[in-house]
N, C-alpha and C positions, 0 to 999 in steps of 0.2 A: 504494500500500500504506500501511497505517497505520504510525504511528511506532513503536508497540510491536508487533513481529511476532516471534513465537517459533515455531521449527520443532522439532518433536519427532520423534525417530527412535529406532530400536531396534537399532543396531549401530554399532560404531566406524568401520568402513570407510565406511558410508553417511554418517556425520557428517562425515568428512574430505572426501568428495567434495562434500557440500552446502556446506561452508565454502569450498571452492575455487570452486564455481559462484557463490556469493554475491559472492566477491571479483572474479571475472571479470565479473559483471554490475554491479559497482561499487555494490553496495548492502549490503555486509557490515557497515558501521558501524551501520545501523539495524535489523539482524536478529540474533537470538540463536538458537543451535542447542543443543539438549539431546539427550542420547542415553543410553539404558540400555546396559549391557554385560552381557547375560545371554541366556538362551535359554528363553523362556517356554513353548515347545512341550513341554517335558519337566520333570518334577519337581514337588514340592509347591508350591502357590500360596497355601494358606490362611494368612492373616495376615501376608503378606510386606510389608505396609505398616507393620508394627510390628517392632521390633528382634528380639524372640524369633522371630517368624516368618521373618524374613530369615536369622537365624543357623541356624535349623533347616533351611532350604532349602540354605544353603551347605554344611552338614555332610552332608546327604543327597546332594547332587550330587557333592561331593568324593569320596564313597565309591565312586562309579560312573564318573565321567568323569575321565580322566587330565588333569592340568594345570588342572582347573576352578578350584581354589582359587588357584593361581598367577595365572591369567589374570584372575580376578575381582578379586583384590586389587592387580593391577598398576596399574590406573587407579582409585584410590579415589573420584575425583570422578564416576565413572560407575556406582558401586555403587547398588543399589536405594534404600537409605536416603538417600543424598546427592542423588540425582536427584529423589526425592520432595520433599525440602526445597526444591529449586530450582523444581519445578513449583508447589508451594504458595505460593511467594514471587512468582510472576508477578503483576504489577500488575493490578488490576481494570480492565476495559475493553480488555485486550490481545486481539489476534487470534492464535490458536494454530492452526498447521497441523500435523496429524498425518500424516506420510508413511508409507504402508504398502504392502505387496505382498499377493499372494494366497497366503499361507501362514500356518500356525497361529501362529508366533512373533509376527508383526506384528499379526495379527488379535486375539490375546490382549492384546498390548501396548497397542493402541489402546483396548481396553475398560478395561484397568487405568488408563490415563491419564484417560479420561472419568470413571471412578469417583473418582479422586483430585480431579477438578475439579468434582465434582457440586454443590458449594455455592458455586462461584465465578462472579462476573459477568464472564465472558469469552466471546468468540466462539470456537467450536471448528469447524474445517474438516477434513474427512477427504479426503485426496488419495491416491487409488488409483493408484500409479505404473504398475502393469501396464496399467490402462485408459488412462492418459495416454500410455504408450509406443505402444500400438496406434493411438491417435488421431493422434499426431505423427509416428511413425516406421515404421508398418506397411508403407507403400509401399517405403521404403528396405530393410526386411528382406526384402520379397518380391523386390526386384531382386537382392539378394545371394544369396537362395535360388535364383533362376533362373540366375544366373551360375555358381554353384558346383555346381548340380544336386544340392544336399543341403538337407534341411529345416533351417531356422533355429529354434532354440528361443527362444520369446518369454520375456522375463524375468518371473520371478515374485517376485523380491526386488530391493531397491534396490542391493545390492552388485554387481549385474551391470551397472549403468549407469555412465556417465562424466559428468563435469561438463557436457559438451556436450549431454547429454540433459536434465539438470536445468534449464539456463538457460531454454529455452522453456517448460518447465513452470512456472517461477517467474513468467513473464510472464502466465500464465493464472490465477494464484491469485485475482485480483480478481473473476473470473467465478464463483468457487465460493461456494455458499450454505452458511452455517454451520448446524450441527445445531440443530434445534428442541428444545423441552423434552421432548417425547415420545420423540424419538430418543435423547436423553441419558439419560433414565430407563431405556429399554430396554437400552442398552449397559451401563449401570451394573448392571442386573439380570443381564445376561449374565455380567459379571465375577464377581459374587457367586455365581452358580450354578456357574461353572467352578471357582472357587477352593475349593469345597466337595467337588468330586468326588475320589474316591480314586485313580482310574485315572491313571497318571503320564504317559502318552504321548498327545499331542493332535495330530491331523492335521486339515487343512482340506480338505474335499471338498464340491463342489457348494454352496459358500457356507454351509456349516455345519460344526461341529466333530464329529469322531469321536474319542471318548476311548477309549483301549485300554490293555491291559497293556503293559509295556515290551517284551514279546517278540512284539508284533503283526507285526513285519516280518521275523522270523527265517526264515520259510519262503522269502521272497524272497531273503534273503542266502544260504540254502542252495542255492537254484536257481542263483544266480549262480556260486557256488563250483563246482557241478556242471558248468555250461556252460563256464566258463573252464578247468576241469580237463582238458577234452578237448584243450586246446592244449599240455599238458605231458605228457611221457612218464610221470612218476610221479604225475600228477594233483594235485600240490601247487601251489597258486596263491599268489603273493606277496600277503600281506594288504593291502598298499597298493593293489594292482590290484583286489582284491575291493571295497574301499571306494570306489575311484574309479568302478567300474562301477555300483555300487548308487546312488551319488550322481547319476549320469547317468540311470539307469533310473527313479529316483524324484525327479527334479529338481523336480517340482511341489510336493514337500513341504518343500524347503529344509532337508534334514537336516544334521546336523553330523558331521564326521569322528569326533570323540571319542565320540559316541553309538554309531556303527556299530562303532568299535573295542571299546567296552564289550560290544556284542552278540556280537562275534566271541569275546571272552574268555569270555563266558557259555556260548556254544555249545561251546567247547573244554572248559570245566569240566563240562558235562553230557554229554560224550563224543559229542556230535552232530557235532563236527568233530575231525579229527586235526590235529596240527601238527608242524612241525619248525622248529627255530630257537629264538629267545628272545622269547616274547610280552612285550610291554611297549612296544615301539615298532614301528609298522607295517612299517618297512623291514627289520626283523630276523627276521621269521618268515613262514612260508607255511602254508596250510591246505588240507585236502581233506575231502570228506564222509566221515563215519565208517562 
């Protein structure tokens, strides 16, 4: 590997596991790990590489997602503006590996990163962890599936992996070919197009983005409430149980709990769901179809 090797990721958990893997592989000293602490699959993207755009996004997200402002400001070194400065300060000639999964957040994030690096003389390598996992560990997953007689969900995001998964992936990075100029131009254009769309929810399906209104998954949430309600005499389902089931049902999208909680509150406000308890924290209330 080159002396200047930067790993770019899009989540705090992923960053922590990567640092542990680099340490275990005894190459931590020559590698740098950068990570955003946000969720690009949702909310406005226009101008977020500028202070006004970032502040507008923070305000918009904080009005909808509980604890967004608190979580975003908890690690200031991972806020958008700070990470952008770190990315733009990467020395010329460096090799940058962008680690990503098969979901909208990472797919948008990698395009944002390529956009930020569009004028830099650096090598950019995209490393699809979902594909790497299947190459390296699919037989292991198949054995577990056969032993337990239950299907094993293949990972779509990096947070599902352990450092033991990352170490052999690190050993394969030298085989990866960096993006050519045409690919970088296309990914930059993808970001520019996405950032101008008004639809706030972005899903990754069949290797392309589906941009939707924020209520696009409400029918599925309602279906889950109805199905789970049959297990309870009064048909009221704990909100935490609803969210957990939707996360499993739609695991390929890598949704966030706070987004689903926001949708539950919206369905309650529009009288599509009834509730008992105190909405505000998932463990404090239950819902049923209206």
